[in-house]
N, C-alpha and C positions, 0 to 999 in steps of 0.2 A: 504493500499499500503506500503511494508516494505521496508528497505534499501535493502534486498536480491532483491527485484523486481526492484528498482530503480537505481541501482549501474550500473555505466557504463560498467563496468566489466562483467556484469552479464546480462544485458538486453539492447536491442536497442528499444524498444518501446516507449521510452518517449524522448521528445526533451530536450534540455539544458534548455530552457525556462521553461519547464513543471517542471524539477528537482527543479530548482530554486525557482518556484512558491511553490512546496511541502516542501522545505527546510525551506521556510519563515515562512509557516503555522506552522511547527512542533517547530520552534524556538519560536514563539509567544506563543503557547501553552504552553510549558514546562517553559518559563521565566515567564508566568503569574503564574504558580504553585509555582515557586521559589520567586517570588515577594511577593506572598501571604503570605507565610510563614514567609518570612523574617521580613515583616511588624507585625507579631505577636510575634516576640521575645521579651521577656522579663523577668520579674521575675520569671516565671514559668522555665525558662531554666537555670536561675542562681541557683535555689533551686533545681534543678534536679541534676546538676553535683556536687554542695556542698554536698548535701545530699548522692549522691553517694559514694564520698571521704571519708565522715564520716562512712558510713557502711564499706566500704573497709577496715578503720582502726579498726573497731569493730572485723571484721572477722580476721586480722590479729593478734589482742591481743589474740582472742580465739584460733587460730590456733597454736601459738607459745606458749601459756600456756598449751595446752593439749599434745603438743607433748613433752615438757619439763616434765610434771608430769605425763604423760601417764603410767599406769601400766598393760595394757592388750591391745589387738588387736582393741578393740572396741574405746577407748579413743584414741589410736595412730591414727586408721583411721579417727575420727573425726578431730583430729588434722590435718592430711593431707587435708582433705576435706576443711576445713575453710581456711588454709593458701592457698590452691588452688584457692577459692573463691577471696580472696586478691589478688594474684598475676593475675589471670585472668581478674577482673575488672581494674586493674590498666593497665594492658597490652593492652587490647583490645578494652573495652567500655570507657575508661577514655583516656589512653594514644593516641591510634592510631587516635582517632576522636579529641582530642584537638590537634593534631599536625596537623590536616586539617585546623585549624583554625576556629572550628566550636563555640568557644566561645570567638572569638578575638571582638566581637561585645559589650562585656560588661567591662567597666572599672573598675565596682566594683570587680573583681575577675581575677586581672593581674596574678596569679599564674596558670591560665588556659588559657592564651594567648599562641598561639603556639611557639613563639620565647622565651618566659620565661621558659616554661615548662621543667621539669626533669623528664624523663621517668623512671619508675621503672621497665625496661626491659632492657636486654643487646644489646641494638641498639643505636648507635649514631644519636642523633636527627636531625642533619643537613645533615647526609649522608641519613637519611630516607626521608625528605622533598626533597632532590634533586631526589633520584631515584623513589620514592613512587608517591609524588605528582606531581613533575616537569615532569616525562617521562610516568609513568605506566598509571595515571589518565588522562594524555593529550593524549598519543599515544595507548589507549588500543586495543590489539591485533594485532597491526601494526607490521608487520615482519620487524626484526631488529631494531624496534624502542621501543618496550616495553621490558624492562628487564623481567617482570615477565611472559612474555608469556613462556618462556623455562627457568625458574628458575634453579639457578645451572647448571648441565649438562642434564637437562631434554629434551626429544626431544617431541613435540606436534603437530607437522605439517609436511607436505610431504616436504617443502622447506628447513628444517634444515636437514644439513648431518648427515647421521647414523653412529653411531660408535657402536663397539662391546659393549661398556659400556651399552648402551641402552637397550640391551637384558634383564638386571638385573634392569631396572629401577623402575619397580612395588616393587619387595622386597626390593630393596636399599632406597627407598623413605619411604615406608610403616613402615621398620624395623629399620632403620638406621637415615635418615634423620629428618624425621618428629619428633622423640623424642628431638631433639635438634633445631627445627625450626628456632626459633627466632635468633639464633646464626649464623644460616645460611644467614638469611636475613641481618644480618649485615656484613656478609663477602662479599655477593653481592653488597648491596650498598657502601660498600667503596672500591670496585673494586678487590678485593683479588679472588673472582671466576672467573672473567674473565682474570686475571693473569694466574689462572691454567689452564683454557682452551687454552690459548695462547701458553703455555708451553707444553701441554701434547696431544692436537688434532691436528692432523694432516693439519685440516683447520682452526685452531686457533679458532676465534670468528665468524667464518662465520654462518650466520643463527641465531645469538645471538646480541642481543641489547647491547652497551658498554656503560657504566655509564661514563661520563666526570666528571674525578675528578680535573680539573684545578680550584685552583691553588695549591692543595694539592702534596706534594712528598709522596714517599714511607714512609718516615719517619713519617711524620704526619698522614698519613692514619692508620699507626700502631699504634701510639700514640693514635687515636680516638677508634681503635678498643679494644686495652687493656683497656682503661679507662671505656669505656662502658661496658665490661664484667666483668671486675673486681670490679667494683661499686655492681654487683650483686652476683659475687662470694665471695668476702669478707665478705658480709652480712651474706649470706646463708650458705656457707660452711666453715667459719671460725669464725666470731664473734658470731654467736648464738650457735654453738656446744661447743666453747670454755668456754663460759659462764655457759652453761648448766654443762660441766666438772668440773669446780672450785666451783660450788655451790652445788656439790654433786649428781648429777645426770647424765644421760647418753649422753654425747656428742656424742657418734655414734648414737644413737636413733634420736638424735635431726637433725644430718647429714642426716641420712636415710630418715626422714620424709620431709626435705626440699628439697631433691634430687628426691623424690618420686612426691611432689607437683610440681616441677620445669619440670619434664619429662612429667606429665600429661597436664600442662598447654601448654607446647611446643606442645603436640600431638593435643589438643582441638583446638589451634589457627590454626595449620597447616591444620587440615581436615576442619575446618570453612571456611578458606580463599580459599583453593584450591578448594572446592565443589561448590564455586560460581564464579570459573573462568575458565578458558581454554575451553570457548565454542567455538565451530565453527561456521562460519569460520572467515579466516583473513579480518583485514579491511584495507579499503585504507587509505593512508599516507595523501591524499589531504583533507580529511573529516576536518581536522582542519580550514580549509580556511572558512568555512561557519558553525555557530553555530548550525544550524539546522541540517545539515548533522552529525556533530559531535554527536548531542543528538542520532541520529538514530545508529551511530555506538556503543554507549554505551549501548543500548537498545539490538542490536546485539550481544554484547559481555559478558554480564553479565546472570546470573540467579539466581533468588531466591529460597528458600524453605521456607515451612511453619512451623510456630511454634508460640507459645503463647508469650504474652508480657514479661514474666519473662524470660524465655528462650532465647528470643531475645535480653536481655539485656547480658546474659551470651555469647552470639553469637557476642556481641558489635554490634547488630543490623545488622551484615553482612549477615543475611538471606534475608535481603532486600537489596541487593548487586545492583540492578537496580538503586533504589532511591539513594543510595550511589555514584555511579558513575555519576548519572545525577546531584546530589546536594550535593557534597562532603562537602561543608562549612556550611551545615544547620545542626543545633544539630541532632543526630542519633535518639533520642528517638521520634522525630516527624515522621520518616520513615513509621511507620505503617498507619498514618493518609494519608500521602502524597502517598502511594502506592495505595489508592482507586482512587485519582485523575489520576495518572499515567496510571492506568488500563483503566479509563474511555476513554483517549485520544487514547491509543494503539486501544481500540476497535472502536473509531470514524474512524481512518484512516487505520484500518486494519493491525495494527502492531502487529508482535508477542510479547507477554508478557510471556517470560520464567519464570515458577515457578515448581519447583518440588515438590510433595506431602508430602516429609519429609527429613530430614536430611539424612537418610540412603540411601535414592534412589538417593540424589544429590553426596552422597560419592561414590556410585555405578557407576552412570554415569560418574563421574571424572575418577575414576580408569580405567574404559573401555577405555578412552581417553589415558591414559597412557600405557595400554596395546596395543592399537592400533598401537600406533607410537613406540613400544618397538621393532618393525621389520623393516626391509628395505621396502621402499615403492615399489608398484608395479611400473612396467616399465609404464612412461607416467604420473604417478600420480602427479609428481611436476609441470607437464606441466597442468596438468588438473585443478589445484587447483586455 
């Protein structure tokens, strides 16, 4: 029995008492999985995140050294690859997961506690926690409550007003937005994207979730944006190119390699995150009132894709997006094991467990959603949604 079958808005076959009993069962099942893995947390998790940071630093040294000393396309390309590995691990498997509080359990590693962590990405940490943790992960796929449902100026459902700019959203996002995706996340988290919509869309922010920036004023938001972006730009596009130049090497080559690694990193993360979201249908806002009901909406709103353990690290384990949304504060490297138990619960209760056979299929399905909503809705579609 799935959320689609039991939702009040889609079915009248179940009484309220039956629904509550089902929600209670689902809550007990998934709480049991969460509590089991919480009880197992220990040195293994500390070793994982500390070891990953150590590997990230090795990749950084290798990447910067190869770019600095490269004399041909092979050494240059290798430098870009290793620098991308560093930037990617820091952004998605370390930074994103640490900011969810996955390592707050361990007093031995305070540098990996969410409120101590300094992200090696152009994103303000507090703005991210407010938007991503407190809104997106609570109200996933809820109309006008989930900021990531229609990221930026995207239209991904029939209820959101259509604008002429939506005709171009597929090439716009694939060709322009995704190469700089982390910077756009920052703009959204700090309220700049909603400011743009308010000023340029006839309907303002109708159909989009608005991020509450209280008590930050415009000046404080701008300060946070500049600080988070410039800490990356100053290092990647000023300090290292200048140091290369003054030591007799090519500053332009280092600049180009850093820019390429930055672009690939943004594109990789954008396609990973977007391909596991934007599933249909929209979810009911009242689901947050019952944890079991909320668990069902997370299953309904997320989709996995298959991949091996090594690639899962490079995807930040977000190919296990279902498990991430069910258990966002459990260390991500445990998701492959948790997935087996989640699938067993889904099979037991006849709940769909969405999983694409590959990353490419997940991307294809996601792009088809963008394409579908690039055009005005057919008459009555919004009422049918």
